[in-house]
N, CA, C and O atoms as a printed pandas DataFrame, in Angstrom:
     atom_number atom_name residue_name chain_id  residue_number  x_coord  y_coord  z_coord
0              1         N          MET        A               1  -54.801  -18.922   71.403
1              2        CA          MET        A               1  -53.990  -19.898   70.725
2              3         C          MET        A               1  -54.851  -20.647   69.712
3              4         O          MET        A               1  -56.030  -20.917   69.940
4              5         N          ARG        A               2  -54.221  -20.970   68.590
5              6        CA          ARG        A               2  -54.910  -21.770   67.583
6              7         C          ARG        A               2  -54.017  -22.916   67.158
7              8         O          ARG        A               2  -52.795  -22.836   67.283
8              9         N          ARG        A               3  -54.581  -23.916   66.689
9             10        CA          ARG        A               3  -53.806  -25.054   66.200
10            11         C          ARG        A               3  -53.147  -24.669   64.882
11            12         O          ARG        A               3  -53.772  -24.053   64.019
12            13         N          SER        A               4  -51.905  -25.031   64.743
13            14        CA          SER        A               4  -51.141  -24.726   63.538
14            15         C          SER        A               4  -51.611  -25.582   62.377
15            16         O          SER        A               4  -52.053  -26.718   62.553
16            17         N          GLU        A               5  -51.506  -25.013   61.194
17            18        CA          GLU        A               5  -51.815  -25.793   59.996
18            19         C          GLU        A               5  -50.581  -26.513   59.463
19            20         O          GLU        A               5  -50.650  -27.197   58.442
20            21         N          HIS        A               6  -49.445  -26.358   60.159
21            22        CA          HIS        A               6  -48.208  -27.018   59.755
22            23         C          HIS        A               6  -47.889  -28.179   60.680
23            24         O          HIS        A               6  -48.035  -28.081   61.898
24            25         N          ILE        A               7  -47.456  -29.270   60.086
25            26        CA          ILE        A               7  -47.059  -30.467   60.825
26            27         C          ILE        A               7  -45.681  -30.859   60.305
27            28         O          ILE        A               7  -45.446  -30.859   59.096
28            29         N          ALA        A               8  -44.773  -31.190   61.215
29            30        CA          ALA        A               8  -43.442  -31.635   60.794
30            31         C          ALA        A               8  -43.228  -33.080   61.219
31            32         O          ALA        A               8  -43.536  -33.470   62.345
32            33         N          VAL        A               9  -42.700  -33.856   60.300
33            34        CA          VAL        A               9  -42.350  -35.249   60.564
34            35         C          VAL        A               9  -40.886  -35.404   60.181
35            36         O          VAL        A               9  -40.486  -35.059   59.069
36            37         N          VAL        A              10  -40.093  -35.924   61.107
37            38        CA          VAL        A              10  -38.663  -36.100   60.857
38            39         C          VAL        A              10  -38.400  -37.578   60.586
39            40         O          VAL        A              10  -38.712  -38.443   61.404
40            41         N          VAL        A              11  -37.815  -37.847   59.414
41            42        CA          VAL        A              11  -37.497  -39.230   59.043
42            43         C          VAL        A              11  -36.059  -39.293   58.543
43            44         O          VAL        A              11  -35.521  -38.289   58.076
44            45         N          PRO        A              12  -35.435  -40.456   58.636
45            46        CA          PRO        A              12  -34.097  -40.602   58.051
46            47         C          PRO        A              12  -34.155  -40.334   56.549
47            48         O          PRO        A              12  -35.148  -40.649   55.892
48            49         N          ARG        A              13  -33.102  -39.759   56.020
49            50        CA          ARG        A              13  -33.065  -39.375   54.601
50            51         C          ARG        A              13  -33.469  -40.536   53.678
51            52         O          ARG        A              13  -34.145  -40.316   52.673
52            53         N          GLU        A              14  -33.060  -41.767   54.012
53            54        CA          GLU        A              14  -33.355  -42.908   53.141
54            55         C          GLU        A              14  -34.840  -43.311   53.161
55            56         O          GLU        A              14  -35.261  -44.130   52.345
56            57         N          LYS        A              15  -35.633  -42.749   54.077
57            58        CA          LYS        A              15  -37.057  -43.081   54.146
58            59         C          LYS        A              15  -37.964  -41.963   53.644
59            60         O          LYS        A              15  -39.188  -42.074   53.724
60            61         N          VAL        A              16  -37.375  -40.892   53.129
61            62        CA          VAL        A              16  -38.177  -39.744   52.688
62            63         C          VAL        A              16  -39.176  -40.137   51.610
63            64         O          VAL        A              16  -40.353  -39.790   51.708
64            65         N          GLU        A              17  -38.732  -40.853   50.586
65            66        CA          GLU        A              17  -39.641  -41.203   49.479
66            67         C          GLU        A              17  -40.775  -42.105   49.966
67            68         O          GLU        A              17  -41.918  -41.934   49.541
68            69         N          ALA        A              18  -40.484  -43.050   50.837
69            70        CA          ALA        A              18  -41.528  -43.921   51.389
70            71         C          ALA        A              18  -42.513  -43.102   52.225
71            72         O          ALA        A              18  -43.720  -43.340   52.179
72            73         N          ALA        A              19  -41.999  -42.146   52.982
73            74        CA          ALA        A              19  -42.870  -41.297   53.801
74            75         C          ALA        A              19  -43.791  -40.456   52.918
75            76         O          ALA        A              19  -44.978  -40.317   53.210
76            77         N          ILE        A              20  -43.247  -39.902   51.848
77            78        CA          ILE        A              20  -44.057  -39.105   50.925
78            79         C          ILE        A              20  -45.190  -39.951   50.353
79            80         O          ILE        A              20  -46.342  -39.516   50.351
80            81         N          LEU        A              21  -44.888  -41.131   49.879
81            82        CA          LEU        A              21  -45.915  -42.028   49.325
82            83         C          LEU        A              21  -46.960  -42.372   50.383
83            84         O          LEU        A              21  -48.159  -42.365   50.104
84            85         N          HIS        A              22  -46.507  -42.671   51.588
85            86        CA          HIS        A              22  -47.425  -43.006   52.683
86            87         C          HIS        A              22  -48.411  -41.866   52.941
87            88         O          HIS        A              22  -49.615  -42.108   53.027
88            89         N          TYR        A              23  -47.927  -40.634   53.067
89            90        CA          TYR        A              23  -48.822  -39.519   53.385
90            91         C          TYR        A              23  -49.710  -39.136   52.205
91            92         O          TYR        A              23  -50.839  -38.688   52.403
92            93         N          LYS        A              24  -49.220  -39.303   50.993
93            94        CA          LYS        A              24  -50.088  -39.077   49.835
94            95         C          LYS        A              24  -51.243  -40.076   49.850
95            96         O          LYS        A              24  -52.382  -39.720   49.549
96            97         N          THR        A              25  -50.945  -41.326   50.200
97            98        CA          THR        A              25  -51.956  -42.377   50.220
98            99         C          THR        A              25  -52.938  -42.216   51.374
99           100         O          THR        A              25  -54.150  -42.274   51.164
100          101         N          THR        A              26  -52.435  -42.016   52.590
101          102        CA          THR        A              26  -53.322  -41.992   53.756
102          103         C          THR        A              26  -53.977  -40.653   54.010
103          104         O          THR        A              26  -55.103  -40.606   54.506
104          105         N          LEU        A              27  -53.293  -39.547   53.678
105          106        CA          LEU        A              27  -53.846  -38.222   53.980
106          107         C          LEU        A              27  -54.270  -37.434   52.745
107          108         O          LEU        A              27  -54.880  -36.373   52.878
108          109         N          GLY        A              28  -53.966  -37.921   51.567
109          110        CA          GLY        A              28  -54.389  -37.249   50.342
110          111         C          GLY        A              28  -53.630  -35.962   50.044
111          112         O          GLY        A              28  -54.159  -35.093   49.351
112          113         N          VAL        A              29  -52.397  -35.814   50.551
113          114        CA          VAL        A              29  -51.612  -34.613   50.304
114          115         C          VAL        A              29  -50.934  -34.679   48.944
115          116         O          VAL        A              29  -50.795  -35.756   48.364
116          117         N          VAL        A              30  -50.511  -33.519   48.435
117          118        CA          VAL        A              30  -49.772  -33.444   47.180
118          119         C          VAL        A              30  -48.464  -32.704   47.433
119          120         O          VAL        A              30  -48.391  -31.810   48.276
120          121         N          GLU        A              31  -47.443  -33.089   46.694
121          122        CA          GLU        A              31  -46.142  -32.444   46.862
122          123         C          GLU        A              31  -46.186  -31.026   46.321
123          124         O          GLU        A              31  -46.612  -30.798   45.189
124          125         N          GLN        A              32  -45.741  -30.068   47.141
125          126        CA          GLN        A              32  -45.741  -28.657   46.777
126          127         C          GLN        A              32  -44.337  -28.189   46.403
127          128         O          GLN        A              32  -44.158  -27.501   45.397
128          129         N          SER        A              33  -43.332  -28.564   47.216
129          130        CA          SER        A              33  -41.958  -28.154   46.937
130          131         C          SER        A              33  -40.991  -29.129   47.593
131          132         O          SER        A              33  -41.372  -29.957   48.420
132          133         N          ARG        A              34  -39.714  -29.003   47.192
133          134        CA          ARG        A              34  -38.693  -29.916   47.702
134          135         C          ARG        A              34  -37.375  -29.152   47.784
135          136         O          ARG        A              34  -37.049  -28.343   46.916
136          137         N          SER        A              35  -36.631  -29.429   48.848
137          138        CA          SER        A              35  -35.287  -28.852   49.000
138          139         C          SER        A              35  -34.372  -29.928   49.558
139          140         O          SER        A              35  -34.805  -31.059   49.777
140          141         N          ALA        A              36  -33.106  -29.585   49.792
141          142        CA          ALA        A              36  -32.163  -30.545   50.360
142          143         C          ALA        A              36  -32.544  -30.908   51.787
143          144         O          ALA        A              36  -32.165  -31.974   52.273
144          145         N          ASP        A              37  -33.290  -30.039   52.465
145          146        CA          ASP        A              37  -33.653  -30.261   53.869
146          147         C          ASP        A              37  -35.001  -30.927   54.081
147          148         O          ASP        A              37  -35.273  -31.416   55.178
148          149         N          GLY        A              38  -35.853  -30.961   53.062
149          150        CA          GLY        A              38  -37.159  -31.558   53.275
150          151         C          GLY        A              38  -38.103  -31.374   52.108
151          152         O          GLY        A              38  -37.751  -30.814   51.070
152          153         N          VAL        A              39  -39.318  -31.865   52.312
153          154        CA          VAL        A              39  -40.354  -31.841   51.285
154          155         C          VAL        A              39  -41.608  -31.242   51.890
155          156         O          VAL        A              39  -41.980  -31.570   53.017
156          157         N          GLU        A              40  -42.262  -30.362   51.140
157          158        CA          GLU        A              40  -43.510  -29.729   51.560
158          159         C          GLU        A              40  -44.668  -30.437   50.869
159          160         O          GLU        A              40  -44.728  -30.495   49.641
160          161         N          LEU        A              41  -45.583  -30.970   51.663
161          162        CA          LEU        A              41  -46.779  -31.619   51.139
162          163         C          LEU        A              41  -47.985  -30.805   51.582
163          164         O          LEU        A              41  -48.085  -30.423   52.747
164          165         N          LYS        A              42  -48.901  -30.540   50.657
165          166        CA          LYS        A              42  -50.077  -29.731   50.962
166          167         C          LYS        A              42  -51.329  -30.592   51.017
167          168         O          LYS        A              42  -51.592  -31.400   50.127
168          169         N          GLY        A              43  -52.099  -30.394   52.095
169          170        CA          GLY        A              43  -53.408  -30.994   52.234
170          171         C          GLY        A              43  -54.461  -29.917   52.026
171          172         O          GLY        A              43  -54.137  -28.787   51.660
172          173         N          GLU        A              44  -55.705  -30.262   52.255
173          174        CA          GLU        A              44  -56.792  -29.313   52.032
174          175         C          GLU        A              44  -56.646  -28.062   52.888
175          176         O          GLU        A              44  -56.854  -26.951   52.398
176          177         N          ASN        A              45  -56.289  -28.227   54.161
177          178        CA          ASN        A              45  -56.157  -27.063   55.041
178          179         C          ASN        A              45  -54.958  -27.181   55.989
179          180         O          ASN        A              45  -54.993  -26.662   57.105
180          181         N          PHE        A              46  -53.904  -27.860   55.545
181          182        CA          PHE        A              46  -52.691  -28.001   56.347
182          183         C          PHE        A              46  -51.502  -28.280   55.439
183          184         O          PHE        A              46  -51.651  -28.675   54.283
184          185         N          THR        A              47  -50.324  -28.064   55.997
185          186        CA          THR        A              47  -49.084  -28.369   55.306
186          187         C          THR        A              47  -48.309  -29.376   56.134
187          188         O          THR        A              47  -48.145  -29.201   57.341
188          189         N          LEU        A              48  -47.837  -30.419   55.493
189          190        CA          LEU        A              48  -47.043  -31.456   56.149
190          191         C          LEU        A              48  -45.626  -31.368   55.600
191          192         O          LEU        A              48  -45.402  -31.498   54.396
192          193         N          TRP        A              49  -44.679  -31.145   56.494
193          194        CA          TRP        A              49  -43.276  -31.069   56.108
194          195         C          TRP        A              49  -42.592  -32.380   56.461
195          196         O          TRP        A              49  -42.689  -32.836   57.601
196          197         N          ILE        A              50  -41.907  -32.990   55.513
197          198        CA          ILE        A              50  -41.079  -34.158   55.762
198          199         C          ILE        A              50  -39.653  -33.630   55.878
199          200         O          ILE        A              50  -39.044  -33.258   54.874
200          201         N          ASP        A              51  -39.122  -33.597   57.088
201          202        CA          ASP        A              51  -37.785  -33.087   57.348
202          203         C          ASP        A              51  -36.804  -34.226   57.526
203          204         O          ASP        A              51  -37.192  -35.344   57.866
204          205         N          THR        A              52  -35.530  -33.943   57.296
205          206        CA          THR        A              52  -34.513  -34.995   57.347
206          207         C          THR        A              52  -33.428  -34.685   58.377
207          208         O          THR        A              52  -32.236  -34.798   58.090
208          209         N          THR        A              53  -33.851  -34.298   59.565
209          210        CA          THR        A              53  -32.882  -34.086   60.643
210          211         C          THR        A              53  -32.854  -35.330   61.523
211          212         O          THR        A              53  -33.576  -36.293   61.267
212          213         N          GLU        A              54  -32.034  -35.307   62.540
213          214        CA          GLU        A              54  -31.897  -36.469   63.419
214          215         C          GLU        A              54  -32.926  -36.499   64.551
215          216         O          GLU        A              54  -33.131  -37.549   65.160
216          217         N          ASP        A              55  -33.579  -35.367   64.847
217          218        CA          ASP        A              55  -34.565  -35.317   65.923
218          219         C          ASP        A              55  -35.823  -36.087   65.531
219          220         O          ASP        A              55  -36.158  -36.180   64.350
220          221         N          GLU        A              56  -36.511  -36.635   66.519
221          222        CA          GLU        A              56  -37.738  -37.378   66.250
222          223         C          GLU        A              56  -38.859  -36.902   67.165
223          224         O          GLU        A              56  -39.129  -37.530   68.189
224          225         N          PRO        A              57  -39.514  -35.800   66.809
225          226        CA          PRO        A              57  -40.584  -35.300   67.678
226          227         C          PRO        A              57  -41.852  -36.150   67.582
227          228         O          PRO        A              57  -42.111  -36.790   66.564
228          229         N          VAL        A              58  -42.609  -36.142   68.629
229          230        CA          VAL        A              58  -43.927  -36.771   68.605
230          231         C          VAL        A              58  -44.922  -35.656   68.318
231          232         O          VAL        A              58  -44.940  -34.640   69.012
232          233         N          VAL        A              59  -45.735  -35.841   67.312
233          234        CA          VAL        A              59  -46.681  -34.820   66.882
234          235         C          VAL        A              59  -48.087  -35.394   66.953
235          236         O          VAL        A              59  -48.321  -36.528   66.534
236          237         N          LEU        A              60  -49.002  -34.632   67.471
237          238        CA          LEU        A              60  -50.392  -35.077   67.495
238          239         C          LEU        A              60  -51.263  -33.980   66.910
239          240         O          LEU        A              60  -51.372  -32.893   67.476
240          241         N          GLN        A              61  -51.873  -34.267   65.792
241          242        CA          GLN        A              61  -52.857  -33.402   65.168
242          243         C          GLN        A              61  -54.137  -34.210   65.041
243          244         O          GLN        A              61  -54.173  -35.391   65.388
244          245         N          GLU        A              62  -55.182  -33.574   64.546
245          246        CA          GLU        A              62  -56.447  -34.286   64.392
246          247         C          GLU        A              62  -56.958  -34.153   62.972
247          248         O          GLU        A              62  -56.872  -33.087   62.362
248          249         N          TYR        A              63  -57.492  -35.254   62.451
249          250        CA          TYR        A              63  -58.027  -35.290   61.103
250          251         C          TYR        A              63  -59.439  -35.861   61.127
251          252         O          TYR        A              63  -59.763  -36.707   61.961
252          253         N          VAL        A              64  -60.280  -35.390   60.198
253          254        CA          VAL        A              64  -61.656  -35.863   60.089
254          255         C          VAL        A              64  -61.829  -36.475   58.695
255          256         O          VAL        A              64  -61.892  -35.738   57.711
256          257         N          PRO        A              65  -61.907  -37.805   58.590
257          258        CA          PRO        A              65  -62.035  -38.439   57.278
258          259         C          PRO        A              65  -63.458  -38.365   56.739
259          260         O          PRO        A              65  -64.419  -38.243   57.499
260          261         N          ALA        A              66  -63.579  -38.440   55.407
261          262        CA          ALA        A              66  -64.897  -38.472   54.783
262          263         C          ALA        A              66  -65.612  -39.777   55.115
263          264         O          ALA        A              66  -66.830  -39.793   55.297
264          265         N          ASP        A              67  -64.861  -40.861   55.193
265          266        CA          ASP        A              67  -65.435  -42.171   55.490
266          267         C          ASP        A              67  -64.647  -42.789   56.648
267          268         O          ASP        A              67  -63.601  -43.394   56.417
268          269         N          PRO        A              68  -65.124  -42.650   57.883
269          270        CA          PRO        A              68  -64.386  -43.141   59.050
270          271         C          PRO        A              68  -64.070  -44.637   59.018
271          272         O          PRO        A              68  -62.980  -45.035   59.431
272          273         N          VAL        A              69  -64.979  -45.462   58.547
273          274        CA          VAL        A              69  -64.744  -46.903   58.513
274          275         C          VAL        A              69  -63.631  -47.221   57.518
275          276         O          VAL        A              69  -62.711  -47.975   57.834
276          277         N          ALA        A              70  -63.713  -46.656   56.337
277          278        CA          ALA        A              70  -62.676  -46.893   55.327
278          279         C          ALA        A              70  -61.342  -46.315   55.784
279          280         O          ALA        A              70  -60.292  -46.893   55.504
280          281         N          SER        A              71  -61.369  -45.194   56.477
281          282        CA          SER        A              71  -60.144  -44.568   56.948
282          283         C          SER        A              71  -59.393  -45.474   57.912
283          284         O          SER        A              71  -58.176  -45.629   57.810
284          285         N          ARG        A              72  -60.114  -46.064   58.835
285          286        CA          ARG        A              72  -59.464  -46.962   59.796
286          287         C          ARG        A              72  -58.815  -48.148   59.069
287          288         O          ARG        A              72  -57.670  -48.500   59.353
288          289         N          ALA        A              73  -59.538  -48.750   58.148
289          290        CA          ALA        A              73  -59.002  -49.884   57.392
290          291         C          ALA        A              73  -57.784  -49.464   56.564
291          292         O          ALA        A              73  -56.804  -50.205   56.486
292          293         N          LEU        A              74  -57.840  -48.304   55.961
293          294        CA          LEU        A              74  -56.723  -47.806   55.164
294          295         C          LEU        A              74  -55.490  -47.583   56.031
295          296         O          LEU        A              74  -54.384  -47.968   55.652
296          297         N          HIS        A              75  -55.678  -46.959   57.200
297          298        CA          HIS        A              75  -54.545  -46.732   58.102
298          299         C          HIS        A              75  -53.899  -48.060   58.522
299          300         O          HIS        A              75  -52.675  -48.189   58.521
300          301         N          GLU        A              76  -54.719  -49.025   58.873
301          302        CA          GLU        A              76  -54.186  -50.327   59.276
302          303         C          GLU        A              76  -53.456  -50.994   58.114
303          304         O          GLU        A              76  -52.396  -51.589   58.311
304          305         N          ALA        A              77  -54.009  -50.902   56.909
305          306        CA          ALA        A              77  -53.375  -51.498   55.738
306          307         C          ALA        A              77  -52.037  -50.836   55.407
307          308         O          ALA        A              77  -51.159  -51.469   54.820
308          309         N          GLN        A              78  -51.883  -49.584   55.776
309          310        CA          GLN        A              78  -50.647  -48.856   55.516
310          311         C          GLN        A              78  -49.611  -49.032   56.628
311          312         O          GLN        A              78  -48.584  -48.353   56.632
312          313         N          GLY        A              79  -49.872  -49.931   57.558
313          314        CA          GLY        A              79  -48.906  -50.218   58.608
314          315         C          GLY        A              79  -48.994  -49.326   59.830
315          316         O          GLY        A              79  -48.074  -49.300   60.647
316          317         N          CYS        A              80  -50.093  -48.593   59.964
317          318        CA          CYS        A              80  -50.284  -47.733   61.131
318          319         C          CYS        A              80  -50.761  -48.569   62.315
319          320         O          CYS        A              80  -51.464  -49.566   62.151
320          321         N          GLU        A              81  -50.363  -48.141   63.505
321          322        CA          GLU        A              81  -50.819  -48.798   64.731
322          323         C          GLU        A              81  -51.957  -47.973   65.315
323          324         O          GLU        A              81  -51.790  -46.781   65.576
324          325         N          ILE        A              82  -53.108  -48.595   65.521
325          326        CA          ILE        A              82  -54.208  -47.952   66.230
326          327         C          ILE        A              82  -53.951  -48.247   67.701
327          328         O          ILE        A              82  -54.116  -49.381   68.150
328          329         N          TYR        A              83  -53.543  -47.219   68.455
329          330        CA          TYR        A              83  -53.095  -47.489   69.819
330          331         C          TYR        A              83  -54.025  -46.958   70.895
331          332         O          TYR        A              83  -53.665  -46.965   72.072
332          333         N          GLY        A              84  -55.174  -46.513   70.534
333          334        CA          GLY        A              84  -56.120  -46.074   71.546
334          335         C          GLY        A              84  -57.414  -45.604   70.929
335          336         O          GLY        A              84  -57.465  -45.210   69.764
336          337         N          GLU        A              85  -58.454  -45.652   71.728
337          338        CA          GLU        A              85  -59.776  -45.204   71.295
338          339         C          GLU        A              85  -60.175  -44.019   72.162
339          340         O          GLU        A              85  -59.786  -43.931   73.327
340          341         N          SER        A              86  -60.936  -43.128   71.596
341          342        CA          SER        A              86  -61.547  -42.053   72.365
342          343         C          SER        A              86  -63.048  -42.147   72.134
343          344         O          SER        A              86  -63.508  -42.986   71.360
344          345         N          ALA        A              87  -63.796  -41.309   72.788
345          346        CA          ALA        A              87  -65.251  -41.334   72.610
346          347         C          ALA        A              87  -65.651  -40.958   71.185
347          348         O          ALA        A              87  -66.742  -41.307   70.735
348          349         N          VAL        A              88  -64.772  -40.246   70.473
349          350        CA          VAL        A              88  -65.120  -39.767   69.133
350          351         C          VAL        A              88  -64.133  -40.197   68.043
351          352         O          VAL        A              88  -64.149  -39.641   66.944
352          353         N          GLY        A              89  -63.280  -41.175   68.335
353          354        CA          GLY        A              89  -62.347  -41.588   67.293
354          355         C          GLY        A              89  -61.284  -42.537   67.792
355          356         O          GLY        A              89  -61.480  -43.270   68.761
356          357         N          PHE        A              90  -60.132  -42.509   67.095
357          358        CA          PHE        A              90  -59.026  -43.390   67.462
358          359         C          PHE        A              90  -57.692  -42.688   67.259
359          360         O          PHE        A              90  -57.568  -41.754   66.468
360          361         N          HIS        A              91  -56.691  -43.170   68.004
361          362        CA          HIS        A              91  -55.343  -42.619   67.928
362          363         C          HIS        A              91  -54.488  -43.498   67.034
363          364         O          HIS        A              91  -54.579  -44.725   67.075
364          365         N          VAL        A              92  -53.654  -42.853   66.223
365          366        CA          VAL        A              92  -52.824  -43.537   65.249
366          367         C          VAL        A              92  -51.353  -43.224   65.508
367          368         O          VAL        A              92  -50.990  -42.087   65.807
368          369         N          ARG        A              93  -50.526  -44.240   65.389
369          370        CA          ARG        A              93  -49.072  -44.069   65.332
370          371         C          ARG        A              93  -48.660  -44.667   64.001
371          372         O          ARG        A              93  -48.791  -45.874   63.795
372          373         N          ASP        A              94  -48.159  -43.830   63.089
373          374        CA          ASP        A              94  -47.820  -44.350   61.774
374          375         C          ASP        A              94  -46.362  -44.817   61.717
375          376         O          ASP        A              94  -45.606  -44.576   62.657
376          377         N          PRO        A              95  -45.960  -45.477   60.633
377          378        CA          PRO        A              95  -44.617  -46.049   60.551
378          379         C          PRO        A              95  -43.481  -45.027   60.565
379          380         O          PRO        A              95  -42.319  -45.405   60.714
380          381         N          TYR        A              96  -43.797  -43.731   60.411
381          382        CA          TYR        A              96  -42.763  -42.706   60.309
382          383         C          TYR        A              96  -42.694  -41.786   61.517
383          384         O          TYR        A              96  -41.959  -40.798   61.499
384          385         N          GLY        A              97  -43.456  -42.098   62.576
385          386        CA          GLY        A              97  -43.357  -41.343   63.816
386          387         C          GLY        A              97  -44.440  -40.326   64.078
387          388         O          GLY        A              97  -44.437  -39.691   65.133
388          389         N          LEU        A              98  -45.374  -40.147   63.151
389          390        CA          LEU        A              98  -46.444  -39.184   63.370
390          391         C          LEU        A              98  -47.540  -39.825   64.211
391          392         O          LEU        A              98  -47.973  -40.943   63.932
392          393         N          HIS        A              99  -47.980  -39.120   65.230
393          394        CA          HIS        A              99  -49.089  -39.546   66.078
394          395         C          HIS        A              99  -50.234  -38.584   65.825
395          396         O          HIS        A              99  -50.027  -37.371   65.808
396          397         N          TYR        A             100  -51.433  -39.099   65.629
397          398        CA          TYR        A             100  -52.582  -38.220   65.442
398          399         C          TYR        A             100  -53.875  -38.917   65.833
399          400         O          TYR        A             100  -53.926  -40.134   66.018
400          401         N          HIS        A             101  -54.901  -38.116   65.951
401          402        CA          HIS        A             101  -56.232  -38.597   66.317
402          403         C          HIS        A             101  -57.112  -38.484   65.089
403          404         O          HIS        A             101  -57.116  -37.452   64.418
404          405         N          VAL        A             102  -57.858  -39.536   64.788
405          406        CA          VAL        A             102  -58.816  -39.516   63.680
406          407         C          VAL        A             102  -60.196  -39.380   64.297
407          408         O          VAL        A             102  -60.659  -40.268   65.013
408          409         N          TRP        A             103  -60.843  -38.269   64.015
409          410        CA          TRP        A             103  -62.160  -37.954   64.562
410          411         C          TRP        A             103  -63.233  -38.617   63.701
411          412         O          TRP        A             103  -63.426  -38.226   62.550
412          413         N          THR        A             104  -63.926  -39.606   64.239
413          414        CA          THR        A             104  -64.883  -40.387   63.458
414          415         C          THR        A             104  -66.339  -40.004   63.698
415          416         O          THR        A             104  -67.229  -40.541   63.038
416          417         N          LYS        A             105  -66.597  -39.094   64.621
417          418        CA          LYS        A             105  -67.987  -38.702   64.916
418          419         C          LYS        A             105  -68.135  -37.187   64.915
419          420         O          LYS        A             105  -68.484  -36.601   65.939
420          421         N          PRO        A             106  -67.867  -36.530   63.752
421          422        CA          PRO        A             106  -68.008  -35.074   63.717
422          423         C          PRO        A             106  -69.455  -34.636   63.879
423          424         O          PRO        A             106  -70.392  -35.394   63.632
424          425         N          ASP        A             107  -69.604  -33.387   64.303
425          426        CA          ASP        A             107  -70.966  -32.830   64.490
426          427         C          ASP        A             107  -71.741  -32.803   63.208
427          428         O          ASP        A             107  -72.893  -32.368   63.192
């Protein structure tokens, strides 16, 4: 098994544009395509889909920032909740339902 490079976030249709701006700002993704059902955002080695269905899954992926200190401050400034610490990073719950771990002590 391998970790998928695709992540799906489900938001109400009226929050799609805010979600796109949020992920462009915090994760550095760029918009790749758009349809009536969602938006495809591309990161360096992953794809983030903003879907507009009624389901709200909890998703946990892991990211390694270039600057861990600045990353934490940026996440907090963007309205993310830091809800836990690990030996090598912190857990984030963002305003749109995505949960992930930020790895701050890479090898």
